[in-house]
C-alpha positions as CSV (number, residue, x, y, z in Angstrom):
1,M,-10.7,-7.9,18.6
2,K,-14.4,-8.4,17.8
3,L,-16.1,-7.1,14.7
4,F,-16.8,-3.4,14.6
5,P,-20.5,-2.5,14.4
6,F,-21.4,-0.5,11.3
7,G,-24.4,0.8,9.5
8,H,-25.3,2.9,6.4
9,A,-28.5,4.4,4.9
10,T,-29.9,6.9,2.5
11,H,-32.9,9.1,2.9
12,P,-33.8,12.7,2.0
13,Q,-34.1,13.5,5.7
14,W,-31.0,13.0,7.7
15,Q,-32.9,12.2,10.9
16,L,-34.5,9.2,9.2
17,A,-31.2,8.1,7.7
18,A,-29.5,8.4,11.1
19,G,-32.3,6.4,12.6
20,L,-31.8,3.5,10.2
21,V,-28.0,3.6,10.9
22,L,-28.5,3.6,14.6
23,A,-30.9,0.6,14.4
24,Q,-28.2,-1.4,12.5
25,L,-25.5,-0.4,15.0
26,R,-27.6,-1.3,18.1
27,A,-28.7,-4.6,16.6
28,Q,-25.1,-5.6,15.9
29,M,-23.9,-4.5,19.4
30,T,-26.1,-7.2,20.9
31,L,-24.6,-10.0,18.8
32,P,-21.8,-12.0,20.4
33,G,-19.4,-11.6,17.5
34,Y,-19.5,-7.8,17.5
35,A,-18.0,-5.3,19.9
36,S,-20.5,-4.2,22.6
37,S,-18.4,-1.4,24.0
38,P,-16.9,0.6,21.1
39,T,-14.8,3.7,21.8
40,L,-14.4,5.5,18.4
41,G,-17.0,6.4,15.9
42,L,-16.1,7.0,12.2
43,L,-18.7,9.1,10.4
44,Y,-18.9,9.7,6.6
45,I,-21.6,11.7,4.9
46,T,-22.4,12.7,1.4
47,D,-22.3,16.3,0.5
48,H,-26.1,16.4,0.4
49,F,-26.0,16.3,4.2
50,A,-23.0,18.7,4.6
51,P,-25.3,21.7,5.7
52,S,-26.6,19.5,8.6
53,A,-23.2,18.1,9.6
54,Q,-23.2,19.6,13.1
55,D,-26.8,18.4,13.8
56,I,-25.9,14.9,12.6
57,L,-22.8,14.7,14.8
58,D,-24.7,16.0,17.8
59,H,-27.5,13.5,17.3
60,L,-25.3,10.5,16.9
61,A,-23.1,11.5,19.9
62,A,-26.2,11.9,22.0
63,E,-27.7,8.6,20.9
64,L,-24.4,6.7,21.4
65,R,-23.1,8.2,24.6
66,E,-20.9,5.2,25.2
67,V,-18.8,6.3,22.2
68,P,-16.8,9.4,23.3
69,D,-14.7,10.0,20.2
70,W,-15.6,10.8,16.6
71,S,-13.8,11.4,13.4
72,G,-14.8,11.5,9.7
73,T,-15.5,13.8,6.8
74,V,-17.7,14.5,3.7
75,G,-17.5,13.0,0.2
76,V,-19.4,13.4,-3.1
77,G,-19.9,9.7,-2.5
78,I,-19.5,7.3,0.5
79,A,-19.0,3.6,0.7
80,S,-19.9,0.7,3.0
81,S,-19.8,-3.0,2.6
82,N,-21.0,-3.9,-0.9
83,V,-22.6,-0.5,-1.6
84,E,-21.8,3.0,-2.9
85,Y,-23.9,6.1,-2.4
86,F,-23.3,8.8,-5.1
87,D,-25.4,11.9,-5.8
88,E,-27.8,11.0,-3.0
89,P,-28.1,11.9,0.7
90,A,-26.5,9.2,2.8
91,L,-24.3,8.5,5.8
92,A,-22.3,5.6,7.1
93,V,-20.9,4.9,10.6
94,M,-18.5,2.3,12.0
95,L,-17.9,2.0,15.7
96,C,-14.3,0.9,16.5
97,A,-13.4,-1.0,19.6
98,V,-9.9,0.4,20.1
99,P,-8.3,0.7,23.6
100,P,-8.6,4.4,24.6
101,H,-4.9,4.7,25.5
102,Q,-4.0,3.5,22.0
103,Y,-5.5,6.4,19.9
104,R,-6.0,10.1,19.9
105,V,-8.4,12.3,17.8
106,F,-6.8,15.4,16.5
107,S,-7.8,18.5,14.6
108,G,-6.7,22.0,13.8
109,V,-8.0,23.4,17.1
110,A,-6.8,20.4,19.1
111,P,-3.5,19.2,17.7
112,L,-1.9,15.9,18.6
113,A,-0.3,16.2,22.0
114,P,3.5,15.6,22.1
115,T,2.9,13.1,24.9
116,F,1.3,10.6,22.5
117,T,3.6,8.9,20.0
118,P,1.6,7.8,16.9
119,H,2.4,4.6,15.1
120,T,0.1,5.3,12.2
121,A,-2.8,7.8,11.6
122,L,-6.0,8.1,9.7
123,V,-6.0,11.5,8.1
124,H,-8.8,13.6,6.6
125,A,-7.8,16.9,4.9
126,D,-9.2,19.8,3.0
127,A,-7.9,20.1,-0.5
128,G,-8.2,23.9,-0.3
129,T,-5.6,24.1,2.5
130,P,-2.4,25.7,1.4
131,D,0.6,23.3,1.1
132,V,-1.7,20.3,2.0
133,A,0.8,17.8,0.5
134,E,3.6,19.2,2.7
135,L,1.4,19.1,5.8
136,I,0.6,15.4,5.1
137,A,4.3,14.7,4.7
138,E,5.0,16.4,8.0
139,M,2.3,14.4,9.7
140,A,3.8,11.2,8.4
141,Q,7.2,12.2,9.9
142,R,5.5,12.4,13.3
143,T,4.6,8.7,13.2
144,T,7.0,6.0,14.0
145,T,6.2,4.1,10.8
146,G,5.8,7.0,8.5
147,Y,2.5,5.6,7.4
148,L,-0.8,7.6,7.0
149,F,-4.0,6.5,5.3
150,G,-7.1,8.6,4.4
151,G,-8.0,11.2,1.9
152,L,-9.0,14.7,1.0
153,A,-12.7,15.6,1.6
154,S,-14.7,16.1,-1.5
155,S,-17.9,18.2,-1.8
156,R,-19.9,20.3,-4.2
157,G,-20.7,22.5,-1.3
158,D,-19.5,22.8,2.3
159,V,-16.3,20.9,3.0
160,V,-16.5,19.6,6.5
161,Q,-14.5,17.3,8.8
162,F,-15.5,15.6,12.1
163,A,-13.2,15.5,15.0
164,I,-14.3,15.3,18.6
165,G,-12.9,13.7,21.7
166,G,-14.4,12.9,25.1
167,N,-17.8,14.2,24.2
168,G,-16.4,17.7,23.5
169,N,-13.9,17.7,26.3
170,M,-10.8,17.1,24.2
171,Q,-8.0,19.3,25.6
172,G,-7.7,22.4,23.5
173,Q,-11.0,22.0,21.8
174,G,-12.8,24.4,24.0
175,K,-16.4,25.0,22.9
176,A,-15.8,23.7,19.3
177,G,-18.6,21.4,18.3
178,G,-16.5,18.9,16.4
179,V,-17.2,20.1,12.9
180,F,-14.3,21.8,11.2
181,R,-13.3,23.3,7.9
182,G,-9.8,23.4,6.5
183,G,-6.5,21.8,7.6
184,L,-6.1,18.3,8.8
185,S,-7.9,16.1,11.3
186,G,-8.1,12.4,12.1
187,V,-7.1,9.7,14.5
188,A,-3.6,8.8,15.5
189,F,-3.1,5.1,16.5
190,G,-0.6,3.6,18.9
191,E,1.6,0.6,18.0
192,E,-0.8,-1.9,19.7
193,V,-3.5,-1.2,17.0
194,Q,-2.6,-3.6,14.2
195,L,-3.4,-2.2,10.8
196,V,-2.7,-3.6,7.3
197,S,-3.0,-1.1,4.4
198,R,-2.5,-1.3,0.6
199,V,-2.8,1.1,-2.3
200,T,-4.4,0.2,-5.6
201,Q,-3.2,2.4,-8.5
202,G,-5.6,0.9,-11.0
203,C,-3.0,1.3,-13.8
204,Q,-0.9,-1.0,-15.8
205,P,2.6,0.0,-17.0
206,I,2.8,-0.2,-20.8
207,A,6.6,0.1,-21.1
208,A,9.7,-0.4,-19.0
209,S,10.7,2.2,-16.4
210,R,13.2,4.8,-17.3
211,Q,15.4,7.3,-15.5
212,I,14.6,11.0,-16.1
213,T,17.9,12.4,-17.3
214,G,16.6,15.8,-18.4
215,A,14.0,18.0,-16.7
216,D,12.8,21.6,-16.5
217,G,10.0,22.2,-14.0
218,N,7.2,19.9,-15.0
219,L,8.7,19.2,-18.4
220,V,10.6,15.9,-19.0
221,T,13.1,16.5,-21.7
222,Q,15.1,13.3,-21.6
223,L,14.6,9.7,-20.6
224,D,17.7,7.5,-20.4
225,G,19.5,10.1,-22.4
226,E,16.9,10.1,-25.3
227,P,14.4,12.8,-26.1
228,A,11.4,12.2,-23.9
229,L,8.9,12.8,-26.7
230,D,10.6,10.3,-29.0
231,V,10.5,7.7,-26.2
232,L,6.8,8.3,-25.6
233,L,5.9,8.0,-29.3
234,E,7.9,4.8,-29.5
235,D,6.3,3.3,-26.4
236,L,2.8,4.1,-27.7
237,Q,3.7,3.2,-31.3
238,I,2.2,6.4,-32.6
239,T,3.3,9.3,-34.8
240,L,2.4,13.0,-34.7
241,E,1.9,12.7,-38.4
242,Q,-1.4,11.0,-37.6
243,P,-2.7,13.5,-35.0
244,E,-6.2,12.0,-34.4
245,A,-4.8,8.6,-33.6
246,A,-2.0,10.1,-31.5
247,M,-4.4,12.2,-29.4
248,A,-6.7,9.3,-28.8
249,A,-3.7,7.2,-27.4
250,L,-2.3,10.2,-25.4
251,R,-5.7,10.8,-23.7
252,S,-5.6,7.4,-22.1
253,T,-1.9,7.5,-21.2
254,L,-0.5,8.6,-17.8
255,V,2.9,8.5,-16.1
256,G,4.0,6.7,-13.0
257,L,6.7,8.5,-11.0
258,T,9.0,7.6,-8.2
259,R,11.9,9.2,-6.4
260,P,15.4,7.7,-6.9
261,G,15.7,4.4,-5.0
262,E,12.0,3.9,-4.7
263,D,10.2,0.9,-6.2
264,L,8.5,1.7,-9.5
265,I,7.5,-1.6,-11.2
266,H,7.4,-5.0,-9.4
267,R,8.7,-8.1,-11.2
268,T,5.0,-9.1,-11.3
269,G,4.4,-6.1,-13.6
270,H,2.3,-3.8,-11.4
271,F,3.3,-0.5,-9.8
272,G,4.9,-0.3,-6.4
273,T,3.3,1.5,-3.5
274,D,5.6,4.6,-3.8
275,V,4.4,5.4,-7.4
276,E,2.5,8.6,-8.0
277,V,0.4,8.5,-11.2
278,R,0.0,11.8,-13.0
279,H,-1.5,13.1,-16.2
280,I,0.3,14.1,-19.4
281,I,-0.7,17.8,-19.9
282,G,1.2,18.7,-23.0
283,L,3.9,18.0,-25.6
284,D,6.8,20.3,-26.6
285,P,7.8,19.3,-30.1
286,R,10.6,22.0,-30.2
287,R,12.3,20.7,-27.1
288,R,11.1,17.1,-27.7
289,G,9.7,17.1,-24.2
290,V,6.6,15.7,-22.4
291,A,4.9,17.9,-19.8
292,I,3.2,16.2,-16.9
293,A,1.1,17.4,-13.9
294,N,3.9,17.2,-11.4
295,K,7.3,18.8,-10.9
296,V,10.0,16.4,-11.9
297,D,13.8,16.2,-11.2
298,E,16.6,14.4,-12.8
299,G,17.2,11.0,-11.2
300,M,13.5,10.2,-10.8
301,R,12.1,7.2,-12.6
302,L,9.1,7.2,-14.9
303,A,7.0,4.7,-16.7
304,F,4.1,5.3,-19.1
305,C,0.9,3.6,-18.1
306,R,-2.8,3.2,-18.9
307,R,-5.8,3.2,-16.6
308,D,-8.8,1.2,-17.6
309,A,-11.5,-0.8,-15.9
310,E,-9.8,-4.1,-16.5
311,A,-6.5,-3.0,-15.0
312,A,-8.3,-1.3,-12.0
313,R,-10.3,-4.4,-11.3
314,A,-7.3,-6.7,-11.4
315,D,-5.2,-4.4,-9.1
316,L,-8.1,-4.0,-6.6
317,V,-8.4,-7.8,-6.4
318,R,-4.6,-8.0,-5.9
319,I,-4.5,-5.7,-2.9
320,C,-7.4,-7.5,-1.3
321,S,-5.7,-10.8,-1.8
322,E,-2.4,-9.5,-0.3
323,I,-4.3,-8.2,2.8
324,R,-6.1,-11.5,3.3
325,E,-2.8,-13.4,3.0
326,E,-1.2,-11.2,5.6
327,V,-4.0,-11.2,8.2
328,E,-5.4,-14.7,7.9
329,P,-3.7,-17.6,9.8
330,E,-1.5,-19.8,7.7
331,E,-3.2,-22.9,8.8
332,L,-6.9,-23.2,9.5
333,P,-8.8,-26.1,11.1
334,L,-10.1,-28.5,8.5
335,A,-13.7,-27.6,9.3
336,T,-13.0,-23.9,9.0
337,A,-11.1,-24.2,5.8
338,T,-13.9,-26.3,4.3
339,A,-16.5,-23.8,5.3
340,L,-14.5,-20.9,3.9
341,A,-14.1,-22.7,0.6
342,A,-17.8,-22.3,0.0
343,S,-18.9,-19.1,-1.8
344,D,-21.4,-18.1,0.9
345,A,-19.0,-18.8,3.8
346,L,-16.2,-17.0,2.0
347,A,-18.0,-13.7,2.5
348,A,-19.1,-14.4,6.1
349,P,-17.5,-12.3,8.9
350,T,-16.0,-15.1,11.0
351,P,-13.3,-14.7,13.7
352,A,-11.0,-16.8,11.6
353,R,-10.9,-14.0,9.0
354,A,-9.1,-11.9,11.6
355,I,-10.4,-8.6,10.3
356,A,-12.4,-6.5,12.7
357,G,-13.2,-3.7,10.3
358,A,-12.0,-1.8,7.2
359,I,-11.7,1.7,5.9
360,Y,-11.7,2.3,2.1
361,V,-10.9,5.7,0.5
362,S,-11.3,5.8,-3.3
363,C,-11.0,8.5,-5.8
364,A,-14.2,10.4,-6.7
365,G,-13.4,9.6,-10.3
366,R,-13.5,5.8,-9.7
367,G,-16.5,4.1,-8.0
368,G,-19.0,1.9,-9.7
369,P,-19.2,3.7,-13.0
370,H,-15.5,3.2,-13.6
371,F,-15.8,-0.5,-12.8
372,G,-18.9,-1.1,-15.0
373,G,-22.0,-0.4,-12.8
374,P,-23.5,0.9,-9.6
375,S,-21.6,-0.1,-6.5
376,A,-19.3,-2.3,-8.7
377,E,-16.1,-1.2,-6.9
378,M,-17.4,-2.1,-3.5
379,Q,-18.8,-5.4,-4.8
380,I,-15.3,-6.3,-6.0
381,V,-13.9,-5.5,-2.5
382,R,-16.5,-7.6,-0.8
383,R,-16.0,-10.6,-3.1
384,A,-12.2,-10.4,-2.7
385,L,-11.9,-9.5,1.0
386,G,-15.1,-10.9,2.4
387,D,-18.1,-9.4,4.1
388,V,-16.2,-7.4,6.7
389,P,-17.5,-4.2,8.4
390,L,-16.4,-1.4,6.1
391,V,-17.0,2.3,5.7
392,G,-15.2,5.0,3.6
393,F,-15.7,7.8,1.1
394,F,-14.8,9.0,-2.4
395,A,-12.1,11.6,-2.1
396,S,-10.5,14.4,-4.1
397,G,-7.1,12.9,-3.3
398,E,-6.1,9.8,-1.5
399,I,-3.5,9.6,1.3
400,A,-1.2,6.7,1.8
401,R,2.2,6.7,3.6
402,S,3.5,10.2,3.2
403,H,2.1,10.6,-0.3
404,L,-1.0,12.4,-1.8
405,Y,-2.3,10.3,-4.6
406,G,-5.0,10.7,-7.3
407,Y,-7.2,8.1,-9.0
408,T,-6.3,5.4,-6.5
409,G,-7.9,3.4,-3.7
410,V,-6.5,3.0,-0.2
411,L,-7.8,-0.1,1.7
412,T,-6.9,-0.4,5.4
413,V,-8.0,-3.1,7.8
414,F,-7.9,-3.5,11.5
415,R,-6.6,-6.9,12.5
C-alpha cells in the first residue's frame, strides 16, 4: 500500500484554503511513493467553515472526480502532520487508497448494508444524539473485531458530518448532498484493510487499583471494604481539616474505571485500553463516599489518577512506539536501518516504515496548549511516529473499541 496523499491549509476564504489543499494532493499523487488512484477521501474542517460545509464537499468532489467516497466531520480544531489548527478557518484532507470492495461509507440516511461485514470502522458522531454511547456500542457489536475508532464532532456552531458514496449514488442516500447532522456516520472496513490503533489516556495512576464494594448510582461508598472517601484521602495524603490544600489536590485528581475482568493498570504502571477516565464531582462526608461523573456498580475496579502534561507526553510517546513496533519489520537491511537511525531519516515517509497513513482524534481539551505550546501534541506524534500522512480533529469525545472516552487521544494507522 502506497502513501496516502494529504494536504492541509488555513485561509479566511474556504475556496483559497481548498485550493492550497488540492495543490498539495495533486503534487503528491504524481510522486512514485504516493497512491495515484485513491478511492476514499477523509475531510476535516474547523467550525469556522461549518456554514460552508456543503459547498466545500461539493467543490472537493468535483475537483477530485476520481475519488468517489467521502467521510469526515467538524472540530473546534483539526490536525495534520506536525500542525494543529485551533480557532482559525482550516481544512485537512487525506485520500486513502483502499480497495473499493473492502469499505463502505455509511450515515443515518444510508445505513450499513447487511451484505457487508465490517471488520473495524471509523465513526463520527454527534454528541447531541440521544443515547450516543449505546449507539456506539451497538455499532461495535456489528464488527467482527468489536473495534471502532473516531470521535464526536465538536463545534461552537453547526455540527456537521460528511458521508457520501459513489458521487452521491450511495444506495439509500437519494438526493442527500453528503452533509448530515445528528446520529452516526463513517466508514466500515473489511478484514483486508490492516489497521493498528492505540488509545492514550494521558494520565498516571497515583495509587493501586481497588474493587468497588459499595455503590449507589454515581456515588462510590466503599473500596475494598473501606469507606471510599477515607481511601481517597489516604491515597492523596490530604485531610479535610485543611480544605484549601485538599481542594487543590482534588481538582487535579480523576478516577480510572474498568468493568470486572478488564485490564486496569499494566505492570508497567500505565492504564490499560479498557479504562475510562472520569472526573470527581463531589464528596459525601456523611456517607464517606466519592461521587464521580459516571454510574458505577459493585465489582468494577477503580484507581485514582492525575492528568498533567508530563504524563500525557509520556503516554503519547508510548502508544506511538507500540504502533511502530507492531507495523515495522523486525529486521531491516543494514543500509535502511542506518538511514533510519539518523534524525532526519527517522521522520521520512519511507516504504520500510510500513505506514500508509494515519488518523488522530484527540480531545478538544488537549492539543498544543496542554502539551506546552502551539501544535505541540502533533509535533510529539511526528517525532515519535515519523512524518507519515496524517489527518484528524479535536473532538468532544473520543471513540475506541466500544467505548466513548474523554480527554484521550486515539491514533490509528493504515498498514
